[in-house]
C-alpha positions as CSV (number, residue, x, y, z in Angstrom):
1,M,-40.1,14.3,6.7
2,P,-39.6,16.7,4.0
3,S,-41.3,16.3,0.6
4,G,-39.0,15.3,-2.3
5,Q,-39.2,18.7,-3.9
6,Q,-38.1,20.0,-0.5
7,A,-35.0,17.7,-0.5
8,R,-34.1,18.8,-3.9
9,A,-34.3,22.6,-2.9
10,Q,-31.7,22.0,0.0
11,A,-29.6,19.7,-2.3
12,A,-29.6,22.5,-5.0
13,A,-28.5,25.1,-2.5
14,I,-24.8,26.5,-2.5
15,T,-24.1,25.3,1.2
16,P,-25.5,21.8,1.7
17,G,-28.0,21.7,4.9
18,G,-30.2,19.6,6.8
19,Q,-27.8,17.0,7.4
20,P,-26.5,16.2,11.0
21,P,-22.7,17.5,11.2
22,G,-21.7,13.7,11.8
23,D,-23.2,12.8,8.6
24,Q,-21.6,15.6,6.8
25,E,-18.2,14.6,8.0
26,R,-18.4,11.2,6.1
27,A,-17.2,10.8,2.5
28,P,-20.2,10.8,0.3
29,A,-19.3,7.1,-0.9
30,E,-19.5,5.9,2.8
31,R,-22.7,7.4,3.4
32,V,-24.2,5.8,0.2
33,R,-22.5,2.2,1.2
34,A,-24.2,3.0,4.8
35,L,-27.7,2.9,2.7
36,F,-26.9,-0.8,1.6
37,N,-25.4,-2.0,4.8
38,G,-27.4,-4.8,6.7
39,H,-29.4,-5.9,3.6
40,R,-29.3,-9.0,1.7
41,L,-28.9,-8.1,-1.9
42,S,-28.9,-10.5,-4.9
43,P,-26.0,-10.4,-7.0
44,G,-27.7,-8.2,-9.6
45,Q,-28.7,-5.7,-7.0
46,R,-25.0,-5.9,-5.5
47,R,-24.2,-4.7,-9.2
48,I,-26.6,-1.7,-9.1
49,A,-25.2,-1.0,-5.5
50,Q,-21.6,-0.8,-6.6
51,Y,-22.4,1.3,-9.6
52,L,-24.3,3.9,-7.4
53,I,-21.1,4.2,-5.2
54,D,-18.7,4.2,-8.1
55,H,-20.5,6.8,-10.1
56,L,-22.5,8.7,-7.6
57,T,-22.5,12.1,-8.8
58,E,-23.7,10.8,-12.4
59,A,-26.1,8.0,-11.3
60,A,-28.0,9.7,-8.7
61,F,-29.7,11.6,-11.4
62,L,-30.5,9.0,-13.9
63,S,-33.8,7.7,-14.8
64,I,-34.7,4.2,-13.9
65,T,-34.3,3.5,-17.7
66,E,-31.0,5.0,-17.7
67,L,-29.4,3.2,-14.6
68,A,-30.9,-0.1,-15.7
69,E,-29.2,0.4,-19.0
70,R,-26.0,1.3,-17.4
71,V,-25.7,-1.6,-15.1
72,G,-27.2,-3.8,-17.4
73,V,-30.0,-5.0,-15.4
74,S,-34.1,-4.7,-16.2
75,Q,-36.1,-1.8,-14.7
76,P,-38.0,-4.1,-12.6
77,S,-34.6,-5.0,-10.9
78,V,-33.9,-1.6,-10.2
79,T,-37.3,-1.1,-8.5
80,R,-36.8,-4.3,-6.4
81,F,-33.5,-3.1,-5.4
82,A,-35.2,0.4,-4.0
83,T,-38.0,-1.4,-2.2
84,S,-35.5,-4.2,-0.7
85,L,-33.8,-0.9,1.1
86,G,-37.3,0.0,2.3
87,Y,-37.9,2.8,-0.2
88,S,-41.3,3.0,-2.0
89,G,-39.6,2.8,-5.4
90,Y,-36.5,4.0,-7.3
91,P,-37.6,7.6,-7.4
92,A,-37.7,7.9,-3.4
93,L,-34.3,6.1,-3.2
94,R,-33.0,8.7,-6.0
95,E,-34.3,11.9,-3.8
96,V,-31.9,10.4,-0.8
97,L,-28.9,9.9,-3.3
98,Q,-29.2,13.5,-4.7
99,P,-28.2,15.5,-1.8
100,I,-25.4,13.0,-1.1
101,A,-24.2,13.5,-4.7
102,L,-24.4,17.2,-4.6
103,S,-22.6,17.5,-1.3
104,A,-19.8,15.5,-3.3
105,V,-19.7,18.5,-5.6
106,A,-19.9,21.1,-2.9
107,G,-17.1,19.6,-0.8
108,S,-14.7,20.1,-3.7
109,P,-11.8,22.8,-3.1
110,E,-13.6,25.3,-5.5
111,S,-15.2,28.8,-5.0
112,R,-18.8,29.4,-4.1
113,E,-19.4,30.7,-7.6
114,Q,-17.7,27.6,-9.1
115,I,-19.9,25.4,-7.4
116,R,-23.0,27.3,-8.5
117,R,-21.8,27.0,-11.8
118,N,-21.0,23.5,-11.7
119,E,-24.5,22.6,-10.4
120,L,-26.4,24.6,-13.1
121,Q,-23.9,22.8,-15.8
122,A,-24.6,19.1,-14.2
123,A,-28.4,20.0,-14.7
124,V,-27.7,20.9,-18.1
125,D,-25.6,17.7,-18.7
126,A,-28.5,15.8,-17.2
127,E,-30.9,17.3,-19.6
128,I,-28.4,16.4,-22.6
129,E,-28.6,12.7,-21.3
130,N,-32.3,13.0,-21.5
131,L,-32.3,14.3,-24.9
132,E,-29.7,11.4,-26.0
133,S,-32.3,9.0,-24.7
134,V,-35.0,10.5,-27.2
135,R,-32.4,10.7,-29.9
136,R,-32.0,6.7,-29.5
137,L,-35.7,6.3,-29.4
138,L,-36.4,8.5,-32.7
139,A,-33.7,6.1,-34.4
140,D,-36.5,4.2,-35.8
141,T,-38.8,6.9,-37.0
142,D,-41.7,4.4,-37.8
143,Q,-43.2,4.5,-34.4
144,V,-43.5,8.2,-34.0
145,L,-44.5,8.8,-37.5
146,T,-47.3,6.1,-37.2
147,I,-48.6,7.6,-34.1
148,G,-48.3,11.3,-35.9
149,R,-50.6,9.8,-38.7
150,E,-53.2,8.4,-36.3
151,L,-53.4,11.8,-34.3
152,A,-53.7,13.6,-37.6
153,R,-56.6,11.4,-38.5
154,S,-58.3,11.8,-35.3
155,V,-60.9,14.6,-35.6
156,P,-61.3,16.1,-33.1
157,L,-57.9,15.4,-31.4
158,T,-57.9,15.8,-27.6
159,V,-54.8,16.9,-25.7
160,V,-54.7,16.2,-22.2
161,G,-52.2,17.8,-19.6
162,L,-53.0,18.4,-15.9
163,R,-51.1,20.5,-13.2
164,I,-47.6,20.3,-14.1
165,S,-48.1,19.0,-17.5
166,V,-50.1,22.0,-18.7
167,S,-47.4,23.7,-20.1
168,L,-46.6,20.7,-22.6
169,A,-50.1,20.3,-23.5
170,E,-50.7,23.9,-24.2
171,Y,-47.4,24.1,-26.5
172,F,-48.7,20.9,-28.4
173,A,-52.2,22.0,-28.8
174,Y,-51.2,25.5,-29.9
175,A,-48.8,24.3,-32.6
176,A,-51.1,21.3,-33.7
177,R,-53.9,23.9,-34.3
178,R,-51.9,25.2,-37.0
179,I,-52.0,21.8,-38.9
180,H,-55.2,20.1,-37.8
181,P,-58.8,21.4,-38.1
182,D,-60.0,20.6,-34.4
183,V,-57.7,20.4,-31.7
184,R,-59.4,20.3,-28.0
185,L,-57.2,20.7,-25.0
186,I,-58.2,19.7,-21.4
187,T,-56.2,21.2,-18.6
188,R,-58.7,20.4,-15.8
189,G,-59.4,17.1,-14.3
190,G,-62.7,15.8,-12.6
191,S,-66.0,15.7,-14.3
192,V,-64.8,18.7,-16.6
193,A,-62.3,16.3,-18.5
194,Y,-64.8,13.4,-18.3
195,D,-67.3,15.6,-20.1
196,A,-64.7,17.0,-22.6
197,L,-63.7,13.4,-23.5
198,L,-67.2,12.1,-24.2
199,Q,-67.9,15.1,-26.2
200,S,-65.0,14.4,-28.4
201,R,-65.8,10.9,-29.0
202,A,-69.1,11.8,-29.8
203,A,-67.8,14.2,-32.3
204,G,-66.0,11.6,-34.1
205,G,-62.6,11.8,-32.3
206,T,-60.7,8.3,-32.0
207,W,-57.2,9.3,-30.1
208,V,-56.4,11.3,-27.2
209,L,-52.6,12.5,-26.6
210,A,-51.8,12.9,-23.0
211,F,-48.8,14.5,-20.9
212,A,-48.0,13.0,-17.4
213,M,-44.7,14.4,-16.0
214,P,-43.9,14.1,-12.3
215,R,-45.4,14.3,-9.7
216,H,-48.0,12.4,-11.5
217,A,-51.3,13.3,-10.4
218,K,-54.1,10.9,-9.8
219,E,-56.5,12.7,-11.9
220,T,-54.4,12.3,-14.9
221,L,-54.9,8.6,-14.3
222,A,-58.4,9.0,-14.1
223,A,-58.6,11.0,-17.1
224,L,-57.0,8.2,-19.1
225,R,-59.2,5.6,-17.8
226,A,-62.1,7.9,-18.6
227,A,-60.8,8.1,-22.2
228,R,-60.6,4.3,-22.6
229,S,-63.9,3.8,-21.3
230,A,-65.3,6.5,-23.7
231,G,-63.7,4.2,-26.4
232,L,-60.7,6.6,-27.3
233,R,-57.4,5.4,-27.9
234,V,-54.6,7.0,-25.7
235,A,-51.0,8.1,-26.8
236,L,-49.0,9.0,-23.6
237,I,-45.9,11.1,-23.3
238,T,-44.3,10.3,-19.7
239,D,-41.0,9.9,-18.0
240,L,-42.3,6.5,-16.8
241,A,-41.5,3.3,-18.4
242,L,-43.8,1.1,-16.2
243,G,-46.6,1.8,-14.0
244,S,-50.4,2.5,-13.9
245,L,-50.2,5.5,-16.1
246,V,-48.7,3.3,-19.0
247,E,-50.8,0.4,-18.4
248,E,-53.7,2.7,-19.5
249,A,-52.2,4.0,-22.8
250,D,-52.4,2.1,-26.1
251,V,-49.0,4.0,-26.8
252,A,-46.6,5.2,-24.4
253,L,-43.2,7.3,-25.4
254,T,-40.9,8.0,-22.8
255,A,-38.9,11.2,-22.2
256,G,-36.9,11.8,-18.9
257,T,-37.3,14.9,-16.9
258,G,-34.6,17.2,-15.7
259,S,-34.5,16.5,-11.9
260,R,-31.5,18.2,-10.6
261,L,-33.1,21.6,-9.9
262,V,-35.5,22.6,-7.6
263,F,-38.1,22.3,-10.3
264,D,-38.1,19.7,-13.1
265,S,-37.3,20.9,-16.7
266,Y,-38.7,19.4,-19.7
267,A,-36.4,19.6,-22.6
268,A,-36.5,16.0,-23.7
269,P,-40.6,15.8,-23.6
270,G,-40.7,19.0,-25.5
271,V,-38.4,17.6,-28.4
272,L,-40.5,14.5,-28.3
273,S,-43.7,16.5,-29.0
274,A,-42.2,18.6,-31.7
275,A,-41.4,14.9,-33.3
276,L,-45.0,14.0,-33.0
277,L,-46.0,17.2,-34.6
278,Q,-43.6,16.5,-37.3
279,G,-45.5,13.0,-37.6
280,M,-48.8,14.8,-38.1
281,A,-47.5,17.3,-40.6
282,D,-46.0,14.4,-42.7
283,A,-49.3,12.5,-42.7
284,D,-50.7,15.1,-45.0
285,P,-48.1,17.5,-46.4
286,E,-50.9,19.1,-48.7
287,R,-53.2,19.9,-46.1
288,T,-50.3,21.1,-43.8
289,Q,-48.9,23.5,-46.3
290,A,-52.3,24.9,-47.1
291,R,-53.4,25.4,-43.5
292,L,-49.9,27.0,-42.7
293,E,-50.1,29.3,-45.6
294,Q,-53.6,30.2,-44.8
295,Y,-52.4,31.1,-41.0
296,E,-49.6,33.1,-42.4
297,Q,-52.0,35.2,-44.5
298,V,-54.4,35.9,-41.7
299,A,-51.4,36.5,-39.5
300,D,-50.0,39.0,-41.6
301,Q,-53.2,40.9,-42.5
302,H,-54.0,41.4,-38.9
303,G,-50.4,42.3,-37.9
304,F,-50.3,39.7,-35.2
305,F,-46.5,39.5,-35.3
306,L,-43.5,42.1,-35.4
């Protein structure tokens, strides 16, 4: 069985492949309906199934939170729907739906170049939806500002990002160091992370900011548990609303990842990270301004920038 990323690579190609010829000839809606045939679905589950059929090209790329909102059911209901069909969860079902959805786009009477453009534009559209979700999250600024203040007070502040989440953690740590006196970055798991977390707590740190993007690494979960056992509080930025990672966090902020292309994109988590940095800056405006001015002076003296 191909991995989820392999399936997405096939789905994102110009010419859909990897499907039996007889299956390709069936209409995409019929192929989706066939996934549900033979299963006893509750009324709520039938609503989810019908929404997926009626809005296939959009629904196949929604997060579990977004799909639940569109259908008007709870997120656990979406999870139970997927497991009732024999999948490990909603992400596994979504990976099956996405190639079917893209085959509907590829089957339209457009040129090969037009199909390519539409696929890439669809990926951007999906990211816009993710950003809209973050925008709704930020409608009440109190939560982000409160977390920002707590992170600003934690000296040192530890930032954790492993595997695919390293880039987000590095961005946050790089920016945070301009306004915070002691930011420590952890990008390796195992005993290295454990030792760094213990040292941070011993030095007076109170908070850890962790990033966890799919596919979620087991070592990230181990790092969160280590932080909690060391007496550190955990703020988590992830795409999940439920699950073991969220259970280990004191505060969890969700931002969807773009999953229409072979590799995920992180526009929404990036904006959420910038909002937290703003919260940290607002926690002590005078200190922030002084540190930024000092940084600019040093940068100008040494000619760091063009």
